[in-house]
RODO-2510 file (C-alpha; in nm, 4 decimals, decimal comma):
residues 454
     n   res          X          Y          Z
     1     m    11,7499    11,7315     9,9991
     2     r    11,8105    11,3675    10,0917
     3     i    11,5490    11,1302     9,9572
     4     v    11,5619    10,7714    10,0728
     5     t    11,6300    10,5294     9,7897
     6     l    11,4059    10,2385     9,6967
     7     s    11,6666     9,9926     9,8235
     8     a    11,6878    10,1745    10,1569
     9     a    11,3101    10,1774    10,1907
    10     l    11,2907     9,8053    10,1165
    11     a    11,5618     9,7401    10,3725
    12     l    11,3584     9,9234    10,6334
    13     a    11,0422     9,7342    10,5417
    14     a    11,2360     9,4121    10,5901
    15     c    11,4181     9,5314    10,9052
    16     a    11,7423     9,4888    10,7117
    17     p    12,0392     9,7265    10,6968
    18     v    11,9833    10,0566    10,5196
    19     p    12,2514    10,1022    10,2501
    20     v    12,4597    10,4086    10,3318
    21     t    12,8094    10,5449    10,2975
    22     t    13,0212    10,3667    10,5578
    23     t    13,3422    10,4317    10,7408
    24     d    13,5147    10,2644    11,0286
    25     a    13,3696    10,3647    11,3635
    26     s    13,6115    10,4984    11,6206
    27     s    13,6131    10,6013    11,9825
    28     d    13,5705    10,9612    11,8663
    29     s    13,2067    10,8833    11,7880
    30     v    13,1171    10,8070    12,1508
    31     v    12,8868    11,0711    12,2958
    32     p    13,0199    11,2284    12,6162
    33     d    12,7930    11,2399    12,9170
    34     a    12,8438    11,6118    12,9632
    35     v    12,6723    11,8493    12,7231
    36     v    12,8563    12,1387    12,5613
    37     d    12,7560    12,4688    12,7181
    38     a    12,5881    12,6564    12,4340
    39     g    12,5126    12,9621    12,6419
    40     p    12,1967    13,1730    12,6101
    41     s    12,1784    13,1556    12,2304
    42     l    11,9659    12,8393    12,2081
    43     p    11,6366    12,8630    12,0203
    44     s    11,3373    12,8823    12,2498
    45     n    11,2266    12,5225    12,1914
    46     v    11,5700    12,3554    12,2182
    47     f    11,6869    12,2255    12,5556
    48     a    12,0383    12,1015    12,6298
    49     l    12,0471    11,7596    12,7983
    50     a    12,3161    11,6478    13,0400
    51     g    12,4069    11,3282    12,8565
    52     l    12,3130    10,9647    12,8054
    53     d    12,4083    10,8074    13,1394
    54     p    12,0817    10,6820    13,2951
    55     t    12,2136    10,7553    13,6471
    56     l    12,2374    11,1313    13,5787
    57     p    11,9970    11,3639    13,7636
    58     t    11,6756    11,4121    13,5686
    59     a    11,6049    11,7845    13,5961
    60     d    11,7200    11,8388    13,2364
    61     l    11,4465    11,6007    13,1125
    62     e    11,1617    11,8096    13,2528
    63     p    11,0783    11,9605    12,9093
    64     l    11,0177    11,6045    12,7839
    65     g    10,8173    11,5357    13,0984
    66     a    10,6004    11,8412    13,0404
    67     m    10,5037    11,7106    12,6959
    68     a    10,4407    11,3614    12,8335
    69     q    10,2358    11,4849    13,1281
    70     n     9,8974    11,4123    12,9699
    71     a    10,0103    11,1426    12,7252
    72     d     9,8964    10,7819    12,7249
    73     v    10,1675    10,6753    12,4790
    74     v    10,5113    10,8257    12,4118
    75     a    10,6826    10,6566    12,1161
    76     f    11,0575    10,6924    12,0581
    77     g    11,1949    10,6157    11,7121
    78     e    11,5437    10,6236    11,5630
    79     t    11,6912    10,7102    11,2249
    80     v    11,8657    10,3732    11,1941
    81     h    11,8642    10,0518    11,3965
    82     t    12,1789     9,9261    11,5764
    83     s    12,2978    10,2675    11,6977
    84     g    12,3965    10,2192    12,0610
    85     g    12,3923    10,5929    12,1254
    86     f    12,0283    10,6115    12,0195
    87     y    11,9502    10,3145    12,2445
    88     r    12,1130    10,4833    12,5441
    89     a    11,9205    10,8040    12,4793
    90     k    11,5903    10,6156    12,4647
    91     s    11,6753    10,4108    12,7717
    92     r    11,7455    10,7211    12,9787
    93     a    11,4245    10,8890    12,8614
    94     i    11,2150    10,5789    12,9342
    95     r    11,3564    10,5384    13,2836
    96     y    11,2687    10,8995    13,3488
    97     l    10,9095    10,8473    13,2321
    98     v    10,8776    10,5476    13,4632
    99     r    11,0335    10,7187    13,7664
   100     e    10,8921    11,0667    13,7330
   101     r    10,5843    11,0480    13,5114
   102     g    10,4109    10,7245    13,6080
   103     f    10,4599    10,5233    13,2884
   104     r    10,4274    10,1530    13,3615
   105     l    10,4562     9,9770    13,0248
   106     v    10,7623     9,9554    12,8011
   107     s    10,6796     9,8167    12,4557
   108     f    10,9410     9,7204    12,1936
   109     e    10,9162     9,6695    11,8191
   110     s    10,9789     9,2986    11,8638
   111     p    10,7555     8,9915    11,8158
   112     w    10,4851     9,0059    12,0773
   113     r    10,4846     8,6357    12,1627
   114     n    10,8595     8,6192    12,2330
   115     a    10,8337     8,9388    12,4368
   116     e    10,6298     8,7424    12,6915
   117     r    10,9627     8,5852    12,7999
   118     v    11,1002     8,9322    12,8692
   119     e    10,7923     9,0210    13,0737
   120     r    10,8451     8,7084    13,2861
   121     y    11,2016     8,8166    13,3590
   122     v    11,0980     9,1716    13,4462
   123     q    10,8335     9,0392    13,6869
   124     q    11,0224     8,7478    13,8425
   125     c    11,3918     8,8452    13,8098
   126     e    11,4762     8,4829    13,7330
   127     g    11,7719     8,4105    13,5054
   128     t    11,9745     8,6901    13,3500
   129     a    11,8728     9,0039    13,1667
   130     e    12,0905     8,8949    12,8744
   131     d    11,9002     8,5681    12,8388
   132     a    11,5730     8,7620    12,8482
   133     a    11,6976     9,0104    12,5867
   134     r    11,7742     8,7229    12,3480
   135     a    11,3976     8,6876    12,3052
   136     l    11,3966     9,0242    12,1254
   137     h    11,4920     9,1048    11,7682
   138     t    11,8678     9,0671    11,7328
   139     i    11,8938     9,4357    11,6367
   140     w    11,8202     9,5152    12,0026
   141     w    12,1048     9,3037    12,1464
   142     d    12,3096     9,6079    12,2433
   143     r    12,4380     9,6124    12,6027
   144     s    12,2014     9,8959    12,6935
   145     v    11,8930     9,6753    12,6493
   146     p    11,9660     9,4127    12,9198
   147     e    12,0755     9,7038    13,1388
   148     l    11,7272     9,8523    13,0948
   149     l    11,5653     9,5150    13,1692
   150     r    11,7730     9,4773    13,4859
   151     w    11,6646     9,8215    13,5940
   152     m    11,2988     9,7310    13,5354
   153     c    11,3456     9,4138    13,7391
   154     q    11,5041     9,6150    14,0204
   155     w    11,2202     9,8663    14,0081
   156     n    10,9669     9,5866    14,0554
   157     t    11,1671     9,4445    14,3450
   158     e    11,1588     9,7832    14,5141
   159     h    10,7992     9,8697    14,4149
   160     p    10,6039     9,5408    14,4333
   161     a    10,2702     9,7227    14,4423
   162     d    10,3541     9,9592    14,1553
   163     r    10,5132     9,7412    13,8905
   164     v    10,6455     9,8196    13,5445
   165     h    10,5729     9,5792    13,2578
   166     f    10,7154     9,4806    12,9193
   167     s    10,5487     9,3902    12,5908
   168     g    10,6244     9,3571    12,2200
   169     f    10,4116     9,4590    11,9248
   170     d    10,5865     9,3420    11,6086
   171     i    10,4048     9,0799    11,4024
   172     r    10,6929     8,9025    11,2254
   173     q    10,6239     8,5682    11,3931
   174     p    10,4274     8,3205    11,1768
   175     w    10,6530     8,0432    11,3107
   176     t    10,4842     8,0940    11,6499
   177     d    10,1413     8,2208    11,5395
   178     v    10,0538     7,9197    11,3242
   179     p    10,1314     7,6657    11,6030
   180     a     9,9379     7,8850    11,8487
   181     l     9,6326     7,8784    11,6222
   182     r     9,6671     7,5017    11,5877
   183     t     9,6635     7,4673    11,9674
   184     y     9,3635     7,6999    11,9999
   185     f     9,1526     7,5321    11,7336
   186     t     9,2478     7,1796    11,8450
   187     a     9,1197     7,2605    12,1942
   188     n     8,8102     7,4557    12,0947
   189     a     8,7163     7,3476    11,7414
   190     p     8,8726     7,0047    11,6815
   191     d     8,6412     6,9244    11,3901
   192     v     8,7836     7,2089    11,1787
   193     s     9,1291     7,2540    11,3310
   194     v     9,3284     7,0623    11,0706
   195     r     9,1479     7,2226    10,7777
   196     l     9,1843     7,5779    10,9097
   197     v     9,5475     7,5568    11,0122
   198     d     9,6612     7,3584    10,7084
   199     g     9,5171     7,6430    10,5022
   200     l     9,7967     7,8636    10,6412
   201     a    10,0798     7,6305    10,5417
   202     r    10,1817     7,8421    10,2420
   203     c    10,1946     8,1706    10,4311
   204     f    10,5430     8,3220    10,4274
   205     g    10,7464     8,1853    10,7195
   206     a    10,4799     7,9440    10,8415
   207     g    10,6873     7,6283    10,7986
   208     f    10,9863     7,7318    11,0086
   209     s    11,0634     7,6456    11,3694
   210     d    11,1818     7,9938    11,4663
   211     e    11,3113     8,3266    11,3363
   212     e    11,6728     8,2121    11,3225
   213     m    11,5932     7,9184    11,0939
   214     f    11,3727     8,1415    10,8793
   215     f    11,6489     8,3905    10,8078
   216     r    11,9055     8,1153    10,7495
   217     d    11,6974     7,9716    10,4667
   218     a    11,8510     8,0332    10,1230
   219     t    11,5180     8,1092     9,9558
   220     v    11,4187     8,3534    10,2269
   221     r    11,7499     8,5346    10,1968
   222     a    11,7115     8,5490     9,8191
   223     i    11,3685     8,7106     9,8612
   224     y    11,5001     8,9738    10,1017
   225     e    11,7982     9,0402     9,8760
   226     g    11,5757     9,0923     9,5719
   227     r    11,6829     8,7761     9,3862
   228     a    11,3513     8,5938     9,4299
   229     r    10,9876     8,6649     9,5088
   230     v    10,7108     8,5269     9,7242
   231     s    10,5053     8,3411     9,4661
   232     v    10,1655     8,4642     9,3544
   233     d    10,0169     8,1170     9,4103
   234     d    10,1539     8,0916     9,7647
   235     n    10,0225     8,4372     9,8451
   236     a     9,6783     8,3513     9,7086
   237     a     9,6678     8,0296     9,9130
   238     c     9,7711     8,2160    10,2273
   239     t     9,5136     8,4887    10,1687
   240     q     9,2415     8,2277    10,1199
   241     g     9,3498     8,0419    10,4344
   242     l     9,3494     8,3590    10,6420
   243     a     9,0025     8,4495    10,5160
   244     a     8,8759     8,1092    10,6307
   245     v     9,0298     8,1555    10,9769
   246     r     8,8888     8,5063    11,0165
   247     d     8,5459     8,3981    10,8975
   248     y     8,5358     8,1075    11,1413
   249     l     8,6507     8,3187    11,4351
   250     q     8,3801     8,5767    11,3700
   251     r     8,1024     8,3291    11,2907
   252     e     8,1729     8,1140    11,5967
   253     r     8,2777     8,3924    11,8319
   254     v     8,0044     8,3402    12,0925
   255     r     8,0745     7,9692    12,1210
   256     l     8,4527     8,0106    12,1227
   257     v     8,4403     8,2827    12,3874
   258     s     8,2137     8,0641    12,5977
   259     a     8,4601     7,7756    12,5654
   260     a     8,7920     7,9536    12,6298
   261     g     8,7232     8,3151    12,7195
   262     e     8,7334     8,6516    12,5459
   263     g     9,1058     8,6943    12,5969
   264     e     9,1984     8,3700    12,4214
   265     w     8,9653     8,4538    12,1328
   266     e     9,1344     8,7928    12,0976
   267     l     9,4787     8,6316    12,0922
   268     a     9,3648     8,3906    11,8205
   269     r     9,2285     8,6825    11,6190
   270     l     9,5549     8,8705    11,6733
   271     a     9,7556     8,5699    11,5530
   272     a     9,5653     8,5806    11,2240
   273     v     9,6141     8,9582    11,2010
   274     s     9,9874     8,9128    11,2605
   275     i    10,0254     8,6477    10,9921
   276     e     9,8370     8,8683    10,7465
   277     g    10,0484     9,1763    10,8289
   278     f    10,3708     8,9835    10,7780
   279     q    10,2400     8,8322    10,4546
   280     l    10,1452     9,1741    10,3194
   281     a    10,4867     9,3176    10,4019
   282     a    10,6681     9,0234    10,2422
   283     f    10,4550     8,9959     9,9296
   284     e    10,3920     9,3646     9,8619
   285     a    10,6923     9,5566     9,9997
   286     v    10,9740     9,3014     9,9785
   287     s    10,8692     9,1004     9,6717
   288     r    10,6658     9,3468     9,4634
   289     r    10,8172     9,6822     9,5687
   290     s    10,4713     9,8098     9,6619
   291     l    10,5978     9,9998     9,9647
   292     t    10,2765    10,1798    10,0508
   293     r    10,0561     9,8704    10,0705
   294     g    10,3215     9,6534    10,2324
   295     q    10,4210     9,9052    10,4982
   296     s    10,0608     9,9991    10,5735
   297     g     9,9747     9,6329    10,6220
   298     r    10,2581     9,5721    10,8655
   299     d    10,1982     9,8929    11,0630
   300     a     9,8244     9,8329    11,0889
   301     a     9,8912     9,4879    11,2322
   302     m    10,1487     9,6274    11,4758
   303     a     9,9043     9,8945    11,5932
   304     d     9,6398     9,6259    11,6444
   305     a     9,8868     9,4136    11,8429
   306     f     9,9952     9,7040    12,0621
   307     t     9,6388     9,8224    12,1277
   308     t     9,4939     9,4757    12,1864
   309     l     9,7683     9,3568    12,4217
   310     r     9,7607     9,6824    12,6156
   311     r     9,3843     9,6494    12,6589
   312     l     9,3982     9,2810    12,7550
   313     r     9,7050     9,2772    12,9784
   314     f     9,8044     9,6303    13,0689
   315     a     9,4787     9,8219    13,0889
   316     g     9,5183    10,1830    13,1959
   317     m     9,8983    10,1752    13,1863
   318     r    10,0769    10,4613    13,0168
   319     a    10,3226    10,3229    12,7642
   320     a    10,6693    10,4141    12,6369
   321     v    10,7311    10,2644    12,2916
   322     w    11,0717    10,1720    12,1421
   323     t    11,0766    10,1551    11,7611
   324     h    11,1951    10,3271    11,4378
   325     n    11,1196    10,6842    11,3281
   326     l    10,9093    10,5589    11,0365
   327     h    10,6679    10,3849    11,2731
   328     v    10,6561    10,6834    11,5121
   329     t    10,5602    10,9308    11,2374
   330     h    10,2014    11,0548    11,2460
   331     h     9,9819    11,2244    10,9844
   332     t    10,1684    11,0289    10,7176
   333     e     9,8858    11,0889    10,4712
   334     a    10,0168    11,4482    10,4509
   335     l    10,3847    11,3662    10,3903
   336     v    10,5214    11,5729    10,1043
   337     q    10,7991    11,3540     9,9666
   338     t    10,8370    10,9930    10,0799
   339     p    10,8940    10,6447     9,9330
   340     y    10,5725    10,5455    10,1167
   341     p    10,3090    10,7763     9,9594
   342     n     9,9828    10,7557    10,1539
   343     a    10,1153    10,4784    10,3791
   344     i     9,9398    10,4771    10,7154
   345     t    10,1888    10,4072    10,9931
   346     f    10,1687    10,2767    11,3484
   347     g    10,2094    10,6321    11,4795
   348     t     9,9395    10,7690    11,2510
   349     l     9,6920    10,5073    11,3727
   350     l     9,7736    10,5718    11,7385
   351     q     9,7476    10,9473    11,6896
   352     r     9,4076    10,9046    11,5260
   353     a     9,2914    10,6995    11,8231
   354     l     9,4499    10,9059    12,1010
   355     g     9,4866    11,2571    11,9618
   356     a     9,7152    11,4725    12,1759
   357     r     9,7552    11,1804    12,4183
   358     y     9,9931    11,0284    12,1621
   359     v    10,3445    11,1773    12,1534
   360     g    10,5769    11,0787    11,8679
   361     v    10,9479    11,1467    11,9180
   362     a    11,2006    11,1149    11,6351
   363     v    11,5473    11,0206    11,7623
   364     v    11,8078    11,1716    11,5300
   365     g    12,1802    11,2512    11,5149
   366     y    12,4474    11,4233    11,3082
   367     n    12,7387    11,1770    11,2914
   368     v    12,5466    10,8543    11,3466
   369     g    12,7305    10,5311    11,4169
   370     y    12,5597    10,1968    11,3763
   371     n    12,6712     9,8327    11,3706
   372     w    12,4824     9,6132    11,1276
   373     f    12,5920     9,3228    10,9040
   374     e    12,8915     9,5021    10,7541
   375     g    13,0286     9,5927    11,0975
   376     p    13,0806     9,9355    11,2572
   377     a    12,9916    10,2152    11,0171
   378     t    12,8440    10,5643    11,0005
   379     l    12,5458    10,6988    10,8140
   380     e    12,5884    10,9413    10,5295
   381     m    12,6353    11,2900    10,6736
   382     p    12,3220    11,5085    10,6749
   383     s    12,2744    11,7800    10,4162
   384     e    12,3453    12,1430    10,4909
   385     q    11,9693    12,2068    10,4905
   386     s    11,8875    11,9360    10,7430
   387     v    11,7509    11,9637    11,0944
   388     e    12,0476    11,7572    11,2148
   389     t    12,2951    12,0112    11,0722
   390     l    12,1064    12,2965    11,2404
   391     l    12,1249    12,1141    11,5730
   392     h    12,4906    12,0258    11,5239
   393     g    12,5622    12,3953    11,4735
   394     l    12,4323    12,4685    11,8238
   395     g    12,7242    12,2748    11,9728
   396     l    12,5131    12,0371    12,1808
   397     a    12,6018    11,6732    12,2451
   398     v    12,2462    11,5773    12,3429
   399     a    11,9310    11,7875    12,3173
   400     w    11,5514    11,7847    12,3320
   401     v    11,3436    11,9811    12,0793
   402     d    10,9790    12,0572    12,1612
   403     l    10,7917    12,0757    11,8303
   404     r    10,4519    12,1377    11,9886
   405     a    10,5492    12,4664    12,1560
   406     p    10,8018    12,6425    11,9314
   407     g    10,7856    12,9676    12,1312
   408     a    10,9036    13,3101    12,0191
   409     r    11,2318    13,2032    11,8574
   410     p    11,2038    12,8383    11,7556
   411     l    11,4673    12,6285    11,5842
   412     l    11,2467    12,5592    11,2812
   413     d    10,9896    12,7424    11,0758
   414     a    10,6732    12,5457    11,1498
   415     q    10,5592    12,5655    10,7860
   416     a    10,8924    12,5001    10,6138
   417     l    11,0209    12,1673    10,4795
   418     y    11,3525    12,0220    10,5968
   419     d    11,5640    11,7124    10,5521
   420     l    11,5239    11,4983    10,8638
   421     g    11,6790    11,1545    10,8474
   422     p    11,5921    11,0166    10,5032
   423     e    11,2709    11,2204    10,4748
   424     y    11,1845    11,5701    10,3492
   425     l    10,9017    11,7090    10,5609
   426     a    10,7684    11,9720    10,7979
   427     p    10,8886    11,8181    11,1279
   428     a    10,6159    11,9653    11,3499
   429     a    10,3464    11,8188    11,1231
   430     h    10,4655    11,4619    11,1806
   431     y    10,6486    11,4545    11,5160
   432     d    10,5875    11,6138    11,8544
   433     g    10,9492    11,6239    11,9643
   434     l    11,3048    11,5403    11,8645
   435     l    11,5628    11,3669    12,0814
   436     y    11,9011    11,4613    11,9347
   437     v    12,2354    11,2868    11,9886
   438     d    12,5178    11,4578    11,8023
   439     a    12,7479    11,1569    11,7538
   440     p    12,5854    10,8326    11,8711
   441     e    12,8159    10,5315    11,8651
   442     g    12,7236    10,2015    11,7036
   443     a    12,5789     9,9161    11,9053
   444     t    12,8050     9,7045    12,1270
   445     y    12,6590     9,3556    12,1499
   446     f    12,6325     9,1662    12,4764
   447     t    12,6830     8,8273    12,3105
   448     p    12,9091     8,6986    12,0325
   449     q    12,6058     8,5009    11,9127
   450     s    12,4597     8,8217    11,7705
   451     p    12,4648     8,8034    11,3896
   452     f    12,6019     9,1589    11,3924
   453     a    12,8786     9,1132    11,6528
   454     r    13,2306     9,1843    11,5285
***
């Protein structure tokens, strides 16, 4: 079985490249838009898909639509970031959910404050989709993402009374959250503003102007590369400062809501939650190798951000989520073998809240291309006992696997454990479906300013 290494797990916690065996990517890795005809021998819960082109007819996606029919949230993950083939697969599926199944919110694993710029583009169609996409994490700067944003803009132009919206839910944004809290407290609690906000000065990332400057900092890079740590004293000061902010917000809630409204109070609370989630991930997972506590802290904050923003701004809208397989996974308390024992993920929290109205989809592949710092590369090939190898053996370029309704002759034994991505698990216990791309190509960036562009 393949077990993810500690270094790979830390890379994921930091949204950094997962160390894998690499080779040069080639045109042979590009997924064709016509699926191989596998004949009548497919397992009962495996459905061949026509390809990745979002302009293809959508009849082949009806099995996905049947699962999503009663869902409030459908979350799509991916084995590794910066795989353009995975992005295209998710983009096609999301467009289908908008067109055919009434989903009206698309939410990315990207800082939620910056994502407001993307929402403005989607609603107003001003500027370019590429400029809007630059507000997202740089890992999403593949050409397929502005194409999706342009499509959303066009949808709103054609359906002004039935609009689709965009949001983010990642919490790695102290460089915007701390100034936002300063603005809020200055306007509504000027007598304590300086004291409260200055108490956050030693939180990780709080002193930077933006994400780019944060990751350019030599000390920050040393921390993420394992050569330095977030200090115990800085973490204690941040924790104390956050406790003071939370205490004040709760104690003075009635007055603050009366002064600026419930929504602004919730955003101030969410800013504090975001800073805390990022601090936990940096101090515990990145600096102290405590993956369970660090990952749980980040995912809990992301779930809070997603749920709060959806309630405040997109009430009643069914949402399609774009993230990583780790965050999609539900029932993580029952995982058999994982570097995150007992970690509670974003998907687990949403499933607990929504039950069957949450659908978690792992996006996986056999010969997976990606394009991170080291340039075009491929992931280590799956083991012979993996789900990906079983799917590859069916001869399909793109496929959907329904894990909720395995039928009479399913692909997988519902009780058995398999390699799937870097995990060893019973797939149906932790995902509702699989979106499979046999040979997804690495990302192709729309701007040479991307730190990953080659």
